[in-house]
C-alpha positions as CSV (number, residue, x, y, z in Angstrom):
1,X,0.1,0.0,-0.1
2,X,1.5,3.2,-1.2
3,X,0.5,6.5,0.7
4,X,1.5,9.9,-0.5
5,X,1.2,13.8,0.5
6,X,-0.1,15.8,-2.6
7,X,0.9,19.6,-3.2
8,X,-2.1,20.5,-1.3
9,X,-2.7,21.8,2.2
10,X,-4.5,18.5,2.8
11,X,-3.6,14.4,2.4
12,X,-5.1,12.1,0.3
13,X,-5.0,7.8,1.2
14,X,-6.2,6.0,-1.3
15,X,-5.6,2.4,-2.6
16,X,-6.1,2.9,-6.7
17,X,-6.8,6.0,-8.6
18,X,-10.2,7.4,-8.5
19,X,-12.7,7.8,-11.3
20,X,-15.9,9.8,-11.2
21,X,-17.5,7.2,-13.3
22,X,-18.3,3.8,-12.1
23,X,-17.1,0.6,-13.8
24,X,-20.5,0.0,-15.7
25,X,-20.2,3.6,-17.4
26,X,-22.9,5.2,-15.3
27,X,-22.0,8.2,-13.1
28,X,-23.2,7.8,-9.5
29,X,-26.4,9.9,-8.8
30,X,-25.3,11.1,-5.3
31,X,-21.8,12.1,-3.9
32,X,-21.1,12.1,-0.2
33,X,-18.3,13.5,1.8
34,X,-18.1,12.0,5.3
35,X,-16.5,14.4,7.6
36,X,-15.4,12.8,10.9
37,X,-13.2,13.8,13.7
38,X,-10.7,10.9,13.7
39,X,-10.9,7.3,12.4
40,X,-10.4,5.6,15.8
41,X,-12.1,3.0,17.6
42,X,-15.5,5.0,19.0
43,X,-18.9,3.9,17.9
44,X,-19.2,6.8,15.6
45,X,-16.3,5.7,13.4
46,X,-17.3,2.1,13.5
47,X,-20.9,2.8,12.5
48,X,-19.2,5.1,9.4
49,X,-17.4,2.0,8.4
50,X,-20.5,-0.1,8.7
51,X,-22.5,2.2,6.6
52,X,-20.0,2.6,4.0
53,X,-19.9,-0.8,3.5
54,X,-23.5,-1.5,2.7
55,X,-24.1,1.6,0.9
56,X,-25.4,1.0,-2.5
57,X,-22.3,1.7,-4.8
58,X,-24.1,1.9,-8.0
59,X,-26.6,4.9,-6.5
60,X,-23.8,6.5,-4.1
61,X,-20.1,7.4,-4.4
62,X,-18.2,8.8,-1.0
63,X,-15.1,9.7,0.2
64,X,-13.9,10.3,3.8
65,X,-12.5,12.8,5.2
66,X,-10.9,13.6,9.1
67,X,-9.8,16.1,11.2
68,X,-6.8,14.8,13.2
69,X,-4.3,12.5,12.4
70,X,-4.5,10.6,15.6
71,X,-6.4,7.5,16.1
72,X,-6.8,6.1,12.5
73,X,-7.8,2.5,13.5
74,X,-10.8,2.3,10.5
75,X,-8.5,4.3,7.8
76,X,-7.2,1.1,6.6
77,X,-10.4,-0.6,6.3
78,X,-12.1,2.0,4.9
79,X,-9.6,2.2,1.9
80,X,-9.8,-1.4,1.7
81,X,-13.4,-0.9,0.6
82,X,-12.5,1.1,-2.0
83,X,-13.2,4.8,-0.7
84,X,-10.5,7.5,-0.6
85,X,-9.6,8.9,2.4
86,X,-8.2,12.4,3.1
87,X,-6.9,14.4,6.2
88,X,-7.1,17.9,7.0
89,X,-3.9,17.8,9.2
90,X,-5.6,19.6,12.3
91,X,-4.3,19.5,15.6
92,X,-7.2,20.9,17.4
93,X,-9.9,23.1,17.0
94,X,-7.8,26.2,17.0
95,X,-7.0,25.0,13.7
96,X,-10.5,25.7,12.3
97,X,-10.0,28.7,10.2
98,X,-7.1,26.7,8.4
99,X,-9.5,23.3,8.7
100,X,-12.3,25.2,6.5
101,X,-9.9,26.4,4.0
102,X,-8.5,22.9,3.4
103,X,-12.0,21.4,3.6
104,X,-13.2,24.0,1.0
105,X,-10.4,23.4,-1.2
106,X,-11.2,19.7,-1.2
107,X,-14.8,20.4,-2.5
108,X,-13.4,22.2,-5.1
109,X,-11.4,19.6,-6.6
110,X,-14.0,16.7,-5.6
111,X,-17.4,18.2,-5.9
112,X,-19.8,16.8,-3.6
113,X,-23.8,16.8,-3.6
114,X,-23.6,16.8,0.1
115,X,-21.8,16.8,3.2
116,X,-22.4,14.2,6.1
117,X,-20.9,15.1,9.5
118,X,-20.2,13.5,12.7
119,X,-19.1,14.5,16.2
120,X,-18.8,18.0,17.5
121,X,-15.7,19.5,15.6
122,X,-16.5,17.7,12.0
123,X,-20.1,19.5,12.5
124,X,-18.6,22.6,13.1
125,X,-16.4,22.6,9.8
126,X,-18.5,20.7,7.9
127,X,-21.6,23.1,8.0
128,X,-19.6,26.1,7.7
129,X,-17.8,24.9,4.5
130,X,-21.2,23.5,3.1
131,X,-22.6,26.9,3.6
132,X,-19.5,28.6,1.7
133,X,-19.8,26.1,-1.2
134,X,-23.6,26.0,-1.4
135,X,-23.4,21.9,-0.3
136,X,-26.3,20.8,1.8
137,X,-25.0,19.2,5.2
138,X,-26.5,16.5,7.4
139,X,-25.3,16.3,10.9
140,X,-25.3,12.9,13.0
141,X,-26.0,13.2,16.7
142,X,-24.5,10.6,18.3
143,X,-24.9,12.2,21.3
144,X,-25.8,15.5,23.1
145,X,-22.9,17.2,24.2
146,X,-24.4,19.9,26.5
147,X,-27.0,17.6,28.6
148,X,-26.6,18.2,32.2
149,X,-25.1,14.6,33.0
150,X,-22.5,15.0,30.2
151,X,-21.6,18.9,31.2
152,X,-20.9,17.6,34.9
153,X,-18.8,14.5,33.6
154,X,-16.4,16.7,31.7
155,X,-15.5,18.4,34.8
156,X,-12.3,19.8,33.0
157,X,-14.5,22.3,31.0
158,X,-15.2,25.2,32.4
159,X,-18.9,27.1,31.9
160,X,-17.7,29.7,29.9
161,X,-16.1,27.1,27.5
162,X,-19.4,25.3,27.4
163,X,-21.3,28.5,26.7
164,X,-18.7,29.1,23.9
165,X,-19.2,25.5,22.4
166,X,-22.8,26.0,22.5
167,X,-22.6,29.0,20.5
168,X,-20.2,27.9,18.2
169,X,-22.6,25.0,17.5
170,X,-25.6,27.2,17.0
171,X,-23.8,29.8,14.9
172,X,-23.2,26.7,12.5
173,X,-26.1,25.4,12.4
174,X,-27.6,28.9,11.9
175,X,-25.4,29.4,8.5
176,X,-26.0,26.1,7.0
177,X,-29.6,24.9,7.9
178,X,-28.5,21.3,8.4
179,X,-30.8,18.4,8.3
180,X,-30.0,16.1,11.6
181,X,-30.1,12.4,12.0
182,X,-30.3,11.2,15.9
183,X,-29.1,7.5,16.6
184,X,-31.7,7.1,19.0
185,X,-35.2,8.6,19.8
186,X,-33.5,9.6,23.4
187,X,-30.9,11.8,21.1
188,X,-33.7,13.1,19.3
189,X,-35.4,14.4,22.2
190,X,-32.0,15.7,23.8
191,X,-31.0,17.6,20.8
192,X,-34.2,19.1,20.6
193,X,-34.4,20.1,24.5
194,X,-30.6,21.2,24.7
195,X,-29.6,22.4,21.3
196,X,-32.8,23.8,20.0
197,X,-33.0,21.9,17.0
198,X,-36.3,22.2,15.4
199,X,-38.2,18.6,15.7
200,X,-38.7,18.9,11.9
201,X,-35.4,18.8,10.9
202,X,-34.1,15.6,12.9
203,X,-34.9,12.5,12.4
204,X,-33.9,8.9,13.9
205,X,-31.9,6.2,12.3
206,X,-30.8,4.0,14.9
207,X,-27.1,2.7,15.2
208,X,-26.5,-0.7,13.2
209,X,-24.2,-3.1,13.0
210,X,-23.5,-6.4,10.6
211,X,-25.5,-9.5,12.6
212,X,-23.3,-11.6,10.3
213,X,-19.9,-10.2,12.1
214,X,-21.6,-10.9,15.4
215,X,-22.9,-14.6,15.3
216,X,-22.0,-16.6,18.5
217,X,-19.7,-19.2,16.5
218,X,-16.0,-19.6,16.0
219,X,-15.6,-19.9,19.6
220,X,-11.7,-19.8,20.8
221,X,-12.7,-19.0,24.4
222,X,-10.4,-21.9,25.7
223,X,-7.2,-20.4,24.1
224,X,-8.3,-17.1,25.0
225,X,-9.0,-18.1,28.8
226,X,-5.7,-19.7,28.7
227,X,-4.1,-16.7,27.6
228,X,-5.6,-14.4,30.0
229,X,-5.2,-16.7,33.1
230,X,-8.8,-17.8,33.5
231,X,-9.9,-21.2,34.4
232,X,-12.3,-23.2,32.1
233,X,-15.5,-22.4,33.8
234,X,-14.8,-19.5,35.7
235,X,-17.9,-16.9,35.2
236,X,-16.6,-13.8,32.8
237,X,-18.3,-10.5,33.1
238,X,-17.1,-7.9,30.2
239,X,-17.5,-4.3,29.9
240,X,-16.5,-2.5,26.4
241,X,-16.1,1.1,26.9
242,X,-13.9,3.8,26.9
243,X,-12.8,5.1,30.3
244,X,-14.7,8.2,31.0
245,X,-16.7,9.6,34.0
246,X,-20.2,9.1,31.9
247,X,-19.2,5.3,31.1
248,X,-19.4,4.3,34.9
249,X,-17.0,1.9,35.0
250,X,-15.9,2.6,38.6
251,X,-19.5,1.4,39.8
252,X,-19.0,-1.8,37.9
253,X,-15.6,-2.2,39.8
254,X,-17.1,-1.4,42.9
255,X,-20.0,-4.2,42.5
256,X,-17.0,-6.8,42.3
257,X,-16.6,-7.5,46.1
258,X,-20.3,-8.1,46.4
259,X,-20.2,-10.2,43.4
260,X,-16.9,-12.0,44.5
261,X,-18.7,-13.1,47.4
262,X,-21.2,-15.2,45.7
263,X,-18.8,-16.4,43.0
264,X,-15.4,-16.5,44.3
265,X,-13.7,-17.2,40.8
266,X,-15.6,-14.4,38.9
267,X,-13.5,-12.4,36.5
268,X,-14.3,-8.7,34.9
269,X,-13.0,-7.9,31.9
270,X,-12.8,-4.2,30.9
271,X,-11.8,-3.5,26.9
272,X,-11.3,-0.3,25.8
273,X,-9.0,3.1,26.0
274,X,-9.1,6.3,27.6
275,X,-6.8,8.9,29.2
276,X,-3.9,7.7,31.0
277,X,-4.9,9.3,34.2
278,X,-8.5,8.2,33.7
279,X,-7.1,4.3,33.4
280,X,-4.5,4.7,36.4
281,X,-7.4,6.2,38.8
282,X,-9.3,2.7,37.7
283,X,-6.5,0.8,38.5
284,X,-6.0,2.3,42.0
285,X,-9.7,1.6,42.7
286,X,-9.0,-1.7,41.9
287,X,-6.3,-1.9,44.2
288,X,-7.9,-0.5,46.8
289,X,-10.9,-2.6,46.7
290,X,-8.5,-5.7,46.8
291,X,-10.1,-7.3,43.6
292,X,-7.2,-6.7,41.5
293,X,-6.8,-10.4,40.9
294,X,-10.2,-10.6,39.4
295,X,-10.1,-7.6,37.1
296,X,-8.3,-7.9,33.4
297,X,-7.6,-4.2,31.8
298,X,-7.2,-5.4,28.1
299,X,-7.1,-1.9,26.7
300,X,-8.2,-1.3,23.1
301,X,-8.7,-4.5,21.1
302,X,-8.9,-4.2,17.4
303,X,-11.7,-6.8,17.3
304,X,-13.7,-7.5,20.6
305,X,-15.7,-10.7,19.0
306,X,-13.2,-13.1,20.7
307,X,-14.2,-11.5,23.9
308,X,-18.1,-11.0,23.4
309,X,-18.3,-14.7,22.7
310,X,-15.7,-15.6,26.1
311,X,-17.8,-13.7,28.2
312,X,-21.1,-15.2,30.4
313,X,-22.3,-11.7,31.1
314,X,-22.2,-8.3,29.3
315,X,-22.3,-5.2,31.7
316,X,-22.5,-1.6,30.6
317,X,-22.9,0.7,33.6
318,X,-23.1,4.4,31.5
319,X,-24.7,7.3,33.2
320,X,-25.9,8.1,29.7
321,X,-25.8,6.7,26.2
322,X,-26.6,8.3,23.0
323,X,-27.3,4.7,21.8
324,X,-24.9,2.0,23.5
325,X,-23.6,0.3,20.3
326,X,-21.7,-2.3,22.2
327,X,-24.8,-3.4,23.7
328,X,-26.0,-4.2,20.2
329,X,-23.0,-6.0,19.6
330,X,-23.1,-8.0,22.7
331,X,-27.3,-8.6,21.7
332,X,-25.9,-9.8,18.2
333,X,-23.4,-12.5,20.1
334,X,-26.6,-13.9,21.8
335,X,-25.2,-12.3,25.4
336,X,-27.2,-11.4,28.2
337,X,-26.7,-7.8,29.1
338,X,-26.8,-5.9,32.6
339,X,-26.9,-2.1,31.9
340,X,-28.6,0.9,33.2
341,X,-32.1,2.7,32.7
342,X,-30.7,5.7,31.5
343,X,-31.0,8.0,28.0
344,X,-31.3,5.6,25.0
345,X,-30.5,1.9,26.8
346,X,-34.1,1.1,27.2
347,X,-34.6,1.6,23.7
348,X,-32.1,-1.3,23.2
349,X,-32.3,-3.5,25.8
350,X,-35.8,-4.9,26.8
351,X,-35.8,-5.3,30.4
352,X,-36.6,-8.6,31.6
353,X,-36.2,-10.0,28.2
354,X,-33.2,-9.3,26.6
355,X,-31.2,-8.1,29.6
356,X,-31.5,-6.7,33.2
357,X,-31.7,-2.8,33.8
358,X,-30.6,-0.9,37.0
359,X,-30.7,2.2,38.0
360,X,-27.4,4.2,37.2
361,X,-24.7,5.0,40.0
362,X,-25.7,1.8,41.9
363,X,-23.1,-0.9,42.7
364,X,-25.3,-3.0,44.8
365,X,-27.9,-3.1,41.8
366,X,-25.3,-4.0,39.4
367,X,-23.9,-6.7,41.4
368,X,-27.4,-8.4,42.5
369,X,-28.5,-8.2,38.5
370,X,-24.9,-9.8,37.1
371,X,-25.3,-12.7,40.0
372,X,-28.6,-13.3,39.0
373,X,-27.7,-13.9,35.1
374,X,-24.7,-16.1,36.1
375,X,-26.5,-18.2,38.3
376,X,-28.6,-18.9,35.8
377,X,-27.7,-20.5,32.8
378,X,-31.0,-20.8,31.2
379,X,-32.0,-17.4,31.9
380,X,-29.0,-16.0,30.2
381,X,-29.5,-18.4,27.4
382,X,-33.3,-17.1,27.1
383,X,-32.0,-13.5,26.9
384,X,-29.2,-13.9,24.7
385,X,-31.5,-15.5,21.9
386,X,-33.9,-12.8,22.5
387,X,-31.0,-10.0,22.1
388,X,-29.9,-11.5,19.0
389,X,-33.7,-11.5,17.7
390,X,-33.8,-7.8,18.5
391,X,-30.5,-7.2,17.3
392,X,-31.2,-8.5,13.8
393,X,-35.1,-6.8,13.9
394,X,-34.1,-3.3,15.0
395,X,-30.4,-3.0,14.7
396,X,-29.4,-4.7,11.2
397,X,-27.6,-2.3,8.9
398,X,-29.2,-3.8,6.1
399,X,-32.6,-2.5,7.3
400,X,-31.1,1.1,8.3
401,X,-28.7,1.6,5.3
402,X,-32.3,2.1,3.4
403,X,-33.6,4.8,5.8
404,X,-29.7,6.6,5.1
405,X,-30.0,6.3,1.7
406,X,-33.4,7.7,1.2
407,X,-32.5,10.5,3.4
408,X,-29.1,11.2,1.1
409,X,-31.7,11.3,-2.0
410,X,-33.9,13.6,-0.4
411,X,-31.3,16.3,0.6
412,X,-29.2,15.8,-2.5
413,X,-32.5,16.3,-4.3
414,X,-33.2,19.5,-2.6
415,X,-30.2,21.0,-3.4
C-alpha cells in the first residue's frame, strides 16, 4: 500500500486511482463527503465503516475526510472498501479556520452533492464549508454534548467554555441549516431540548451493526481463557467502553467485592481505552478494593468479538448513552446484558427479556443483576436469544441503510 502527500494543504490516502464514473459507465447519482473527527475505535467511527460497507455503490459515491491524524484504526479498512480517505491535518479546533480552508479546497477538487458530518468538530467545519460552497449538510447526533449529565462528567470544561461551544454549534447551524440524523429517540429528544434543534429537522436512524459479523460462532474461548489466566469454567463479565466518567465503569468495579463473595472465581474484563489518568484512577480503585486478581484491563482491542463470545454476561454501567452500540454488539452475539436504565439504553435492552436494567450509579444493584444471570444459565440463554432477535430486527445495518440512503437522496435532491 502506498500513501502519498499531494501538493495541497490536505492529504489523501487511496488504494487506487479514483474515477468519477463507475465501472458500468453510469455516473453516481449522489456524491457524499463523510466528515469525522478521527477514524479511531469509537462508536461513530465504527458506524461510519459499517454504513460505507453497505451503501449502494451504484447510487452513491463517497469519500471520507477526518480532521485529526490521531486514532486512525478504521482508515485501512475504509481504504480496503475502495473509498478515498483524506486528512485535514488539524491538531485541534484552534486550527478551525485553516481546516475550513483545506476542506473548501478539497470540495473544489472533489465536487460533492452533500456533506455528512459526525461529532462536534466535524459538525462545525462541515457546516461552515457547506454554507460557503452551497452544499447541503447532514449532521449525525451520536450524543448530545450539552445535556446536564455530560456537562458534569466533563469536569475539566469550564462553564465559560461550554457556553462558547454551545454558541459555536448554534452559529454553525444558523449558517448551514443542516438536516439531522439522531442515533436514537433519546438523542432526538435531547437535541430538541438542549440544542434547540427544530423537531422537523431531525429524524431517527438507529445505529446499526452487521449481525453476520457477530454470530456466536468460531468459539476460541479456551485459548483466550488460557491467555488471560482464567480457569475453564470461571464466570466472566465483560465491559466494552472507554474510560470516562460518563461510562460509569467505577460502579462496575465497586460491584466486584459483592459479586466475588457469591462467585469467588468470577472475572471482570474491561476492553477500551481512555486518558492515561482515567485508566490509572480505575487501577487504583481496583487495588484499593482488593479485587485486582479478579480484573483484567485489556486496553483497546482491534476485534472485540472473541471477548464477547468468551463472556457469560455483558455489563454497561453508563450514566448516559446516545445509543450504546456495544450493547447491540453483545446482543447480536447472544449475550445477556446488564445495563443502566438511562438515556437511550431502554431503547436497546428490553428489560427482563434481553437483559436486566438497573438504576445508574448503584454498585449493589449491578452486582445483584449480574449475580442473578451468572446463577441461571437457562435465563442467560433465553435473554441472549431474545437479544439476537432484537438486534436482527431493530439494529441490522441492512435495514437501516435503506433509511439513510433515502435521506441522502432527499437532501441531495433539495439542492
